[in-house]
Every structure is written in C-alpha cells, then in structure tokens.
N, C-alpha and C positions, 0 to 999 in steps of 0.2 A: 519535412513531412514526407511520408511514404504514401503515394496516391494509389499505386497499382499493386504493390506487394509489400509484405512485411520485410524488415531488414534481414539480411542474410545471417547476421551474427546470432540471432535468437534461435536458429535451428539447432545449435549445439545443445540447447537446454530443453528441447522438446523430446523428452525421453520416451521411447516407444514401449513402455512396460505397463502392464495391467495391474500388477500387485507386487508386494514386497519381495516375494519369493523369486520373481523374475529378475530382480536387480542384481547384476554381477558385482562382485567385490571391487573390480577395477573402477567402477563408477564412483564408489565411495572413496577409493584411494585417490582418484583424481581430484575430487571435490575437497577432500581433506588436505591435500597438498597445497591447494590454493588458500584454504582457510588458515593453515598454519603460518602463512606469510602475512596475513592482514590482522589477525586477532591478537589482542593484548590483554594482559592481566590487569592493566591499569588504564581502562578505556576512557576516552573523552566522550564517546557517544556509544549508546546501546541500541542495537537494532532489535525491536520487539515484534514478534510474530505470534499470532494465535492460530492453531491448527486443529481442525476437527475432521477426522477421516481423510487425511491427505497423505497416505503412505507413499504414493508415487509423486503426486503433484508438488509436494514440499521440496522435491529435488530440483524443480525449476527455480524456486526461490533461492535455496541455499547454494545450488550450483552456480547461478548467475552472480550471487553476492560474493562467492569465492573468487570471482574474477575481477572484483573491484580494483580500480587503480586509485589508491589513496595513500596518504601519509598520515591520516587521522587514526589514532589508536581506537580500535573498535572491539566490541563484543557482540555476539549474536545470541539472542535468547528466543527459544521457541516454547510456547506454552501449549501443552497437549490438553485441549479442552474436552476431556472425557471422550476421546475417540473410541470407537468400537471395532476399528480395523487394526492394522499393524503399524499405525503411525509411530508409536513409541519405539518399535523395533528399528524403523528407519532413523529416527532421531538418535538412538543409541549408537549407531554406526558413524555418526557425524561428529566432528570436533567442535561442537557448539554446546551451549548450556540449554538444558531443557527442564521444565517444571510441569507438574500435573495440577490441573484445576478441575475438580469434579463438577463444579457448577457450570452448566452450559450457558454460553452467552458471550458475545464479543467483549462486552465491558468487563466481565469477570476475568476473562483471559488476559486482556491488555493490562488490567490493574495488577494482576499477579506478576506479569512481566516487568512492569514499571517498578513495583515494590522490590524486586530482586535485581534491578539494574544497578550497575556501578557508575555509569556514565553521567556526566553533567547534562547531556542532551539525550533525548529519546527520539529515535527514528522509527516510525511505524511502517511495517511492510505486511503484505498479505501472503498467504501460504500457497498461492497458485499463480503467482506473477513472475515475470522475468525482468531483471533489473540491469540497466546499462552500467558500464564500468565507471561512469562519472557520477552516478546517482548520489552516493553518500556525500562526496565532497561538495556537490552543488547545493544540497540541502543544508549542510552544516555551514558552509560559507555564507549562505543567506541568513541563517539563524544567528550567526555571530555578529551581524550588523547591529549598531547601537539602537537600543529601544525595541528590538524585535523579540517576541516571545514565542511565536509559532510560525511555521512555514508549511507550504504544501506544493506538490509538484503536479504535473499533468500526466495523462496516460493515453495509450492508444490500444486499439483492438487488433488481435491477430486474425487474419481472414480464415474462414471455415466454409465448407459447402453451404450455400444458401446465403452467405454474407461475404461477398467478394470485397477485396480491400477498398475499391473505389467507393462502395456504398458506406463502408465504415468511415472513410475519410470525410464524406459529406456530414455524417453525424458528428464527427470530431470537430469539424470546422464550425458547425453550429454551436457545439458545446463550448468552444473557445470564446466565441462572441458572448455567449451568456455568462461565461465565467468572468469576463472582464466587467460586465455590468454588476454581477454579484460582488465582485471584489471591492467596489467602492464603499459599500455600507455593510455588506453581509459576506465577508470572505469565508466565514465558517461554513457556508453552503458549498464551498469548493474543497473543503478539507476532508479527504477520504483516507481511510486507514492503509490503503495500498502505497501511499506516498505522502507522508506527513511527518513533521518534526516539531518538537517543542522543548522548552527548558524544564527539566525534571523537577526542579525545586517548586515551580508553580503547579505543575501537574499533580504533585503529591498533595498539595493543598486542596485542589479542586476535586481530584479523583474522577475516575471514569464512571459514567452512567451505567449502572448495572441492570440490565434487562436482557431477556433472550431475544432481542431484536437488534438490527443494525441502527446506526445513528450515534453511537458513542463517540465516534471520531469528531463529527461536527459539533456535538455538544461540548466536548472537551475544548475545542477551539473557541467556541462561544464564551465559555467560562474564562479562558485565558486572556481574552481581549481586555479585561480590566487591568492587566499587568503591562501591556505593551502592544506593539503593532504585529500584524500578520503579513508576512511577505509571500509573494508568489514566485515560484521558480518556473519560468516559461520556456527555458531552453529545450529545443526538440531533442538534443542529444541526451538529455536527462529524463526523457519520458519512460515510464514503466509500460510494459506490454502485458496484456492479459487477453484471455479468450472471450468471445462474445456470448457466453452462456446466459448472462442476464438478459441480453437482448433477445435471444432465441425463445425465451419463455413468453415473450410478448407477441411473437408472430414473425412475419416477414418484414423486409426493409420498409415497405410502404406503410405498414401499420405502426412500426416503431417511429418513423419520421413524423407521421401525422399526429401521433400521440404526443410527441415531444413539442411540436409546434403549438398545438392547442394548449398544452400545459404552460408553456412559456408566455404565450399571449395573455392568458388569464392571470398569470402571476407577475407580469411585467412591472406594474407600478410598485409592487412590494420591494423591488430591488433598490429603491431609492430612499429607504429609511431602515435603520438598523433592526427595529423590532425589539420586543421586550421579553420574548419567550425563547425557549430552546427550539431550534429547528434542525431536524435530521436531514442531512444532505441526500439528494435523490440523484441517481444516475441519469445522465442525459443521453 
C-alpha cells in the first residue's frame, strides 16, 4: 500500500492535455506500439470500456493497458456512449476496436461492448483509470479457477489538492475491511466496473441492467452468482488507480469519512445475508 504518495509508475499516464487538439501524434504512436504487442485477433479475454466525453482521460486507460505484461491474448473495446466532445477522434487514432452506442447509460455501453466481444472472458475497465501491468493476468488467473464465474479487483485513489495520499489511505483501509465483510454473502457490492471480470457466456444470458445510472456492474455480478463463485483479487500490485473526483463532490476528508462510517454502521447487519434484490454497489 502507498501511504504517503501514489506510485511513481502512474505518472507516465497522467497526460497534461486539456483537449484532443493538444495531444501530439507521438503519444498515440507510443501507445499503439505497446498495443500492437499485446492485442490479438483471437482473444481469450476482451477488455470492455464505456466512454462518455473522455477525449483526454481515455488515454490514461488505454496508455496504461498498452503496457500490460501478459501472455493472454487480448482485445480492447471502447464504446463511445454518445459523447459530445472529440472522444471518437481520440479512439480513431488508437489501435483498438470502438463502437458507438447512442443510448446514454453505463449498462447500454457495456452491453454493446460485450455483444461485440470475441473473448471467452470479459474484463471491465473504466475510461479514466490507470491500470498496473499485472492487472489483466491477475483477474484472468482468478477467473479461470474451477467454479468461478466472476471476479473483482481493488482500487486506490491518486492524491490531489485537498485530499493528500494519507487521508485516501485511511479511506481505503476502511474500505478494505468492509469489502471483506461484504464478500462473505454479498460480493456483488464489491464489484465495480473499473476492475471486474466474468465469463461472457453467462453475461450474455443475464445481460447488463440498462438504465442511465450506475450500478450495472454490481447487478451483473449478482445475477451471475447463480452460475458459480465470485473471487476477489486482493493483490496490491494489481490495484487500479483513479482520481478522487467522486469524493470531492461530497466535501472534505472529515465529511467523507464521517458519512462512510455512519453508512456502514447502519448497514452492518445486512452484510451477513445475501438478500433477494439487486443492490447497486456504492463507493466507500
């Protein structure tokens, strides 16, 4: 775990551009060079990403994925979820597959990606996250265990002004404890689209929940549990890194921490039975 600062390796993917026109061709050339080494026409796994107005941030995701250290045949699919900026221009310059989904909503986007995927396994990623080189192999190795139908990984926050890394570390430590409690009966509450995998065969049967809200990831995991087990990938080296923008919307560190503690105390008893309804996961 990184207590006082984010790992140095993520700096390579924190691109300093404000819009598509500022991105030099050399950046695309470097990313594509890496992509050409790992992508396959006959993939075992398909990485599915939904993007809405991410003309620059999508570089974080694809750039970091291009540096994966893997022997697993992969394809990367990005679904442009009716962006109004130059997201499609960015995608057109990258050696990945892209599709357009006019219906806005995470479920619509992920469903489109899954339907066009060639892999036996689906790995879900977000369009503004940074992925470590071991990410794909860690999830696929866990997913290939006997009886496993879905897996999820963990994530950490990149420090920003107002949210130093030590504060984010405290939130993550609390989140890890709660995740272990959830995993016993309700692992779907830990399944987030930024780091999740499942067997495509069963995903195509259940399909993604289509709504213009988040929660399609946990709902998919919930539905998949009838087919097998859900595994957790706990290795810190496989953690996904993302900015704290969701936390910043709630206020400062004290407000965020207090709200999380109150929520978890109130819902503590619910973690010990599976439940009978869909539950959308909530960020801790």
